[in-house]
C-alpha positions in Angstrom: 0.2 0.0 0.2 1.4 3.5 -0.7 2.5 5.8 2.3 1.1 9.4 2.7 3.2 11.7 0.6 3.9 15.6 2.1 4.9 18.4 -0.2 7.0 21.6 0.7 6.1 24.5 -1.1 7.2 27.8 -1.3 8.9 30.9 -2.9 12.5 30.5 -3.4 15.3 30.8 -0.2 12.7 30.3 2.4 14.2 27.0 3.8 12.7 24.2 2.1 15.3 22.3 1.6 16.7 22.7 5.1 13.2 21.5 6.5 13.4 18.6 4.0 16.5 17.6 5.3 15.5 17.9 9.2 12.3 15.6 8.6 14.2 12.8 6.6 16.9 13.0 9.2 19.9 13.4 6.7 21.2 15.9 4.3 20.0 14.6 1.3 18.8 18.0 -0.4 21.6 20.7 -1.3 21.2 23.6 0.9 22.5 26.9 -0.2 21.7 31.0 0.6 21.5 31.2 -2.9 17.8 30.8 -4.5 17.0 28.5 -6.9 19.1 25.5 -5.6 16.1 22.9 -6.0 15.1 22.4 -9.3 13.9 18.9 -9.7 11.4 17.2 -7.0 13.2 15.4 -4.2 11.7 12.6 -2.4 12.6 11.1 1.1 11.2 9.0 4.0 10.5 10.8 7.2 9.3 8.9 10.3 7.9 10.8 13.3 6.8 8.7 16.4 6.2 5.7 14.3 4.3 8.2 11.6 5.6 7.2 8.2 5.2 9.4 5.1 6.7 10.4 1.9 8.2 13.9 1.7 8.7 16.0 -1.2 11.1 18.9 -1.4 10.2 21.0 -4.4 11.2 23.9 -6.3 11.1 27.4 -5.6 8.0 28.4 -7.0 8.3 31.6 -9.0 6.0 33.6 -11.4 7.4 32.8 -14.8 6.4 31.8 -18.4 5.5 28.1 -18.5 7.8 27.6 -20.9 10.9 29.0 -19.3 12.9 26.9 -16.7 11.7 28.4 -13.9 7.9 27.9 -15.1 8.6 24.4 -16.0 9.8 24.1 -12.3 6.6 25.8 -11.1 4.6 23.0 -13.0 6.4 20.3 -11.3 5.7 22.3 -7.9 2.0 22.0 -8.8 1.8 18.7 -10.1 3.5 17.6 -6.5 0.7 19.4 -4.5 -2.2 18.0 -6.2 -0.7 14.4 -5.6 0.4 15.2 -2.2 -1.9 14.1 1.1 -0.7 17.3 2.5 1.5 20.3 1.8 3.8 22.3 4.2 3.6 26.1 2.9 6.9 27.7 4.1 7.4 31.5 4.4 10.2 33.1 5.7 9.1 34.7 9.2 11.5 37.3 9.5 10.7 38.9 6.0 7.0 38.4 6.5 4.5 38.3 3.8 5.8 39.0 0.5 3.5 39.8 -3.0 4.9 35.9 -4.2 3.8 34.4 -1.0 0.0 35.8 -1.4 0.2 34.7 -4.9 1.2 31.2 -3.8 -1.4 31.4 -0.7 -4.0 32.2 -3.4 -3.3 29.3 -5.6 -3.3 26.9 -2.6 -6.6 28.0 -1.2 -7.9 27.0 -4.6 -6.4 23.3 -4.3 -8.1 20.5 -2.6 -5.1 19.6 -1.1 -4.6 20.4 2.8 -2.5 22.9 3.7 -0.3 24.0 6.6 1.4 27.2 6.8 4.9 27.0 8.4 6.7 30.3 9.1 10.6 29.2 9.0 13.1 31.0 10.5 11.6 31.8 13.6 14.1 31.2 16.1 13.6 33.5 19.4 11.5 36.3 18.8 12.9 37.0 15.1 10.0 35.7 13.5 6.7 37.2 15.4 5.5 39.7 13.5 5.8 37.4 10.5 3.8 34.7 11.8 1.1 37.2 12.7 1.3 38.6 9.3 0.8 34.9 8.1 -2.6 34.7 9.4 -4.2 37.2 6.5 -3.2 34.3 4.0 -6.4 32.6 5.3 -5.1 28.8 5.5 -5.2 28.7 9.4 -2.8 28.7 12.3 0.7 29.4 11.1 3.4 27.3 12.8 6.7 29.0 13.9 9.8 26.7 13.2 13.4 27.1 12.7 14.2 24.0 10.3 17.9 24.9 11.0 17.7 24.6 14.4 15.1 22.3 15.3 12.4 24.5 17.2 8.9 24.0 16.8 9.3 20.6 15.2 6.9 19.5 17.6 4.1 21.7 16.8 4.6 20.9 13.1 4.3 17.4 13.8 1.1 17.8 15.7 -0.5 20.3 13.1 0.9 17.4 10.3 -0.5 14.4 12.0 -4.3 14.8 11.6 -3.6 15.2 7.5 -1.3 12.5 7.3 -2.7 9.8 9.3 -4.2 7.3 6.4 -6.3 4.5 6.0 -3.7 2.3 4.7 -1.7 2.3 8.2 -1.9 -1.0 9.6 -3.5 -2.4 6.3 -1.9 -6.1 7.3 -3.3 -5.6 11.2 -6.7 -3.8 10.1 -8.0 -5.0 7.0 -10.7 -7.5 6.7 -11.9 -9.4 3.5 -14.4 -12.3 3.1 -11.7 -14.9 3.8 -11.0 -13.7 7.0 -12.8 -15.4 9.5 -14.2 -14.0 12.7 -12.3 -14.8 15.8 -15.3 -15.5 18.5 -14.3 -16.8 21.8 -17.5 -18.2 24.0 -16.6 -17.4 28.0 -17.8 -17.6 31.6 -18.2 -19.4 34.8 -18.3 -23.4 34.9 -21.2 -25.0 34.2 -23.0 -22.1 31.8 -23.7 -23.9 28.9 -20.5 -23.1 27.0 -19.8 -26.0 25.3 -23.9 -26.7 24.7 -23.8 -23.6 23.0 -20.9 -24.3 20.6 -22.6 -27.7 20.0 -25.7 -26.0 18.8 -23.7 -23.5 16.6 -21.8 -26.0 15.0 -25.0 -28.4 14.4 -23.2 -31.2 15.9 -22.0 -33.1 19.0 -18.4 -31.7 19.0 -18.1 -31.1 22.2 -18.8 -33.5 25.3 -21.3 -31.8 27.4 -23.0 -32.9 30.8 -24.1 -31.4 34.1 -20.8 -31.7 35.5 -19.2 -28.7 36.0 -15.4 -28.1 34.4 -15.8 -31.0 31.6 -14.1 -28.7 29.1 -10.4 -28.1 30.3 -8.6 -27.0 27.0 -9.8 -23.9 24.6 -10.9 -25.8 21.8 -10.9 -24.0 18.3 -12.9 -25.0 15.7 -13.5 -23.6 11.9 -17.0 -23.6 10.5 -19.3 -21.3 8.4 -22.4 -19.1 9.4 -24.4 -18.0 6.4 -21.5 -18.6 4.3 -19.2 -16.4 6.5 -16.0 -18.0 7.9 -15.8 -18.1 11.9 -13.4 -19.1 14.2 -15.0 -20.2 17.2 -13.3 -21.2 20.6 -14.7 -23.1 23.6 -12.9 -22.4 26.6 -12.9 -23.9 30.2 -14.8 -22.2 32.8 -13.1 -19.4 35.1 -13.9 -19.7 38.4 -12.8 -16.9 41.3 -9.1 -17.1 41.8 -9.3 -18.1 45.6 -11.4 -20.9 44.6 -9.1 -22.5 42.2 -6.5 -24.7 43.9 -6.0 -27.4 41.3 -2.8 -27.1 39.0 -4.8 -28.1 36.4 -7.6 -25.7 36.7 -5.2 -22.9 37.0 -3.6 -24.0 33.5 -7.1 -24.1 32.2 -7.9 -20.4 33.6 -4.8 -19.1 31.7 -5.7 -20.6 28.7 -9.0 -19.3 28.5 -7.3 -16.1 29.0 -5.0 -16.4 26.3 -8.2 -17.1 24.2 -9.5 -13.8 25.0 -6.2 -12.0 24.1 -6.3 -13.5 20.4 -10.3 -13.1 19.9 -11.9 -10.5 18.0 -15.5 -10.8 20.0 -15.7 -12.3 23.3 -19.5 -13.8 24.1 -19.6 -13.8 27.8 -22.4 -17.0 28.7 -24.6 -15.8 31.7 -26.4 -18.9 33.6 -30.2 -17.1 33.4 -31.0 -19.6 36.2 -28.4 -17.9 38.8 -28.3 -14.4 37.3 -25.3 -12.1 37.1 -22.6 -12.8 39.7 -19.4 -10.5 40.9 -17.1 -13.1 38.9 -19.2 -12.3 35.7 -18.3 -8.6 36.1 -14.7 -9.5 36.4 -14.8 -11.5 33.4 -16.6 -8.8 31.2 -13.6 -6.0 32.8 -11.0 -8.3 31.6 -12.6 -8.3 28.2 -12.7 -4.9 27.9 -9.1 -4.0 29.4 -7.8 -6.1 26.7 -9.7 -4.1 24.0 -12.1 -6.8 23.0 -15.1 -6.4 21.5 -17.9 -7.8 24.1 -21.4 -9.2 24.1 -23.3 -11.1 27.1 -26.1 -13.8 26.2 -28.1 -15.1 29.4 -28.4 -18.9 28.4 -31.1 -21.1 29.7 -33.6 -18.5 29.0 -36.1 -21.2 28.3 -36.2 -22.2 32.0 -35.9 -18.7 33.3 -38.3 -17.7 36.1 -39.5 -14.1 36.1 -38.0 -13.4 32.8 -38.5 -9.7 32.4 -37.7 -8.2 35.5 -34.6 -10.6 35.3 -33.4 -8.9 32.1 -33.8 -5.4 33.3 -32.0 -6.5 36.5 -29.0 -7.8 34.7 -28.9 -4.7 32.2 -29.0 -2.1 35.2 -26.4 -4.3 37.3 -24.0 -4.2 34.0 -24.7 -0.7 33.3 -23.5 -0.3 36.9 -20.7 -2.8 37.4 -19.4 -1.9 33.6 -19.0 1.9 34.2 -16.2 1.9 31.7 -18.3 0.5 28.8 -21.8 1.4 28.8 -24.7 -0.4 27.0 -22.9 -3.6 26.3 -25.4 -5.9 24.2 -27.4 -8.3 26.2 -29.2 -11.1 24.6 -30.9 -14.2 25.5 -30.3 -17.6 24.3 -31.3 -21.2 24.9 -28.4 -23.7 23.8 -30.6 -26.3 24.4 -33.5 -25.4 22.0 -31.0 -23.2 19.9 -33.4 -20.2 20.1 -31.4 -16.8 19.7 -27.9 -18.5 18.7 -28.3 -16.8 15.0 -28.6 -13.4 16.8 -25.4 -13.9 18.9 -23.6 -14.3 15.6 -25.2 -11.7 13.7 -24.3 -9.3 16.5 -21.0 -10.7 17.0 -20.4 -9.7 12.9 -21.6 -6.2 13.2 -19.3 -5.6 16.9 -16.3 -6.5 14.7 -17.0 -4.4 12.1 -17.4 -1.2 14.7 -14.4 -2.6 16.1 -12.4 -2.6 13.2 -13.6 0.9 12.0 -11.4 3.6 11.0 -13.1 7.1 11.1 -11.6 9.4 8.1 -9.3 11.9 8.9 -11.6 14.9 8.2 -14.6 13.6 9.7 -12.8 12.7 12.9 -11.4 16.2 13.3 -15.1 17.9 12.5 -16.3 16.1 15.5 -13.2 16.9 17.6 -13.7 20.6 16.9 -17.5 20.5 17.7 -17.3 18.2 20.9 -14.5 20.8 22.3 -16.8 23.9 21.2 -19.5 22.5 22.9 -17.7 21.6 26.1 -14.4 23.2 26.5 -11.5 21.9 28.4 -11.4 23.3 32.3 -8.9 26.2 32.9 -7.2 25.1 36.3 -5.9 28.1 38.3 -7.0 30.0 35.4 -4.6 28.8 32.6 -6.4 27.2 29.8 -5.5 23.6 28.5 -5.8 23.6 24.8 -6.8 20.5 22.8 -5.2 21.1 19.2 -6.0 17.6 17.0 -6.9 14.3 17.3 -5.8 11.5 15.0 -6.9 7.4 15.1 -3.3 6.0 15.3 -5.1 2.1 15.0 -8.1 -0.3 15.3 -9.0 -3.3 16.6 -9.5 -1.7 19.0 -10.1 1.8 18.3 -7.2 3.9 19.3 -7.0 7.6 19.1 -4.3 10.1 20.3 -5.3 14.0 21.2 -2.8 16.5 21.1 -2.5 19.2 23.2 -1.2 21.7 25.7 -1.1 20.7 29.6 -3.0 17.4 28.6 -1.6 15.8 32.0 -4.1 18.4 33.7 -7.0 16.9 32.0 -9.5 16.0 34.7 -10.8 12.2 34.5 -14.3 13.7 33.8 -13.5 15.6 31.0 -11.5 12.3 29.3 -14.8 10.4 29.6 -16.9 13.3 28.4 -15.2 12.9 25.1 -15.0 8.7 25.0 -18.8 8.9 25.5 -19.3 11.5 23.0 -16.9 9.9 20.6 -19.2 6.2 20.9 -22.3 8.4 20.5 -21.5 10.4 17.7 -19.0 8.3 15.7 -21.0 5.0 16.0 -18.7 3.0 18.1 -20.9 2.7 21.3 -20.9 -0.8 22.3 -16.9 -1.4 21.7 -13.9 -0.4 23.7 -12.4 2.8 22.8 -8.4 3.5 23.7 -7.9 7.2 24.0 -4.5 9.0 24.9 -3.2 12.5 25.4 0.3 13.5 24.3 1.3 17.1 25.6 4.3 19.2 23.6 6.9 16.9 22.7 10.2 17.0 20.4 9.6 13.7 18.2 13.4 14.6 17.1 14.6 14.3 20.2 12.3 11.1 21.3 14.1 9.7 18.1 17.4 10.0 19.3 16.9 8.5 22.8 
C-alpha cells in the first residue's frame, strides 16, 4: 500500500530544503543561501513517532512563463501538491509576507490538498510579526519553526499528523475481507452452557457436555461457516474466582482461557439465567474490555428462566453500574438447548467486529473533535487554559486515538470520559472499547535520538 506524501512548497530561499533534510534526518537536499538551488522534486522517507510518510522537496515557486526553466519548475511543484496528501507552505517569518507569498496562498486556497502554513526562521522572537502577518493568507494557524535549529518541530508534527494519518496504515492488521474468519471466543463461569452452545452453533456434538462443571479443560478452536461467512469459534474452560482455584490443572485451564480472550476479536460472555449476574461475571467482562476486545453478553437457559422480564432488566441495570467503563454492552437471551437466539449472537458479533475494526476518516474525526471541544471546552485549572489541538486515530481493533494539546496531563478524568462517551455516541462506536491517549508538547526528534 502507498504511504502518504507531504509536499513542501514556497517561494525560493525560505528554507524548504533545510526543512526537508530535518524531516528525513539526513542531508539529502543541497542547501545554500542562493535561491533556486532545488530544481527537481526530491523525495525522502520521514518517520515521526512511528508515523511514516514520504516528503517531497519542491523547487521555489516563481511567477514565470511556463516554457521557461522557472516556469517548468513551477509546473513540477503544482503537480507535487496535487498528488500529495498534505502541503507545507513555507514562508520566511523574519521577512513577513511578500507579494509572491500571497500569490502562492491564493493558488493553494484553490487546491483541494490540505495546507499547513509554516513560518520558518522563527528562532527566538525574530519571526513573531511575520507569524502574525501569515494569518492574512486565510490558511489557518501558522506554525513557527526553525528548520535549521530544530525549533518548533513538535508543533509542526502535531499540525501535520491529522492530515497525514492514513487509512492504509496498519493495513495488514486492520484490513478485513470475505476470507477473514470472525475470531469468536465463548467464555463464562463453569456450567454456564458454553460447550452446549458451541455444539448448537456447529450443529453437531463436537464438545463433550454434561451436568458436571469443568468438563472442558483446554480452549478448543473450531473453524466453520455461518451463512457463508467464516468463523473461528473457541470454546473455553470455565473461569472461577481465583480464591477457589486450588488445582494446578484448573489454573492452567484458566490461563488458557485468558489467552483465548487475548487473541479473540469478539468475546461472548455466557451467563446462566437461572443464577443471574454474579461478581465473577463482572470480573470476566472487565478483563475482556481491558484487553480491548469487543464484548457481548448472553443469558443462557432462557427457556427455563423465571420472571424473565424482571431478570433481564435487573441484569441490564447491574451491567451498566458494574461496567462503568463501557455502557450499553449488548445483552442477548439464548437457549443453547433449543437453539433459540444463536443466530442473533452471530449477527451481533459480526456487527461488533465491524465497529471494532472501523477507521474514522481524518476529516470527519477532526470535525467531530472541534464540535465536541466547542460544545464543552476543557477546564482552566488555576486560570490557565488547557488547549486541545488535534485528534488522530492511530489504529483500529480496538479503535485507538491520540489527542494532542497543551498541558493534557492536567485534564480531569471527567473530561476524558466526556470525550469518550461523545465519541461512542457520535461516531457510532457505542458498545466497543475505545482507547484514548493524550499527549502534550514534546519534540519527536529528541525522542528519536533516545
